[in-house]
C-alpha positions, 0 to 999 in steps of 0.5 A: 326521563330525568331521575328524581332526587329527594334532598335532606339538609342538616341545618346545623352542619350547613350553618356552622360548616358553610354559612356562619360568618358569611353574608349567605344566610338566606338560602332558597333550597329549591333554587339551590337544588335546581342548580346542584342537580340540573338534570334531576327532578327535585322531589321532597326537600327535608330541612332538619333543624332545632330551635336555637337558644338565644345567647345574651350576646345575641338575643335576636338569634331565635327571632331570626331563625323563626323568620327564616323558617317562615320563609322556608315554609313558602317552598312547596316541596320543602318540609321542616323537621324540628328536633332538639339541640342540647349543650353543656358547658365544659372546660377545654384547653386553648389551642396554644396550650396556655390554659383552659377556657370555658366553652359551650359544647353541643351534645350529640345523641348516640 
């Protein structure tokens, strides 16, 4: 009898750790789980995310995310858990040490 696996996906880390800057944005998590866990029966898939706040440089960002979330909702055993994402503007040292630059930094709850 195959083992049953429940899968938890951190949308933020998946995107910024693996997908950003690639052409691979539209993942079908059901298919991905079947490929990664071929001997398991996939139970629930939980996708954790937060609504993005579109930036002036990319005003369509939120619309693209909503389109993707609607597509994910068609996967029968997948549920989307929405949280919130907080950011703050901070000044940080440049990597080459030549000064500082203002960056938008995520705030993670403790």
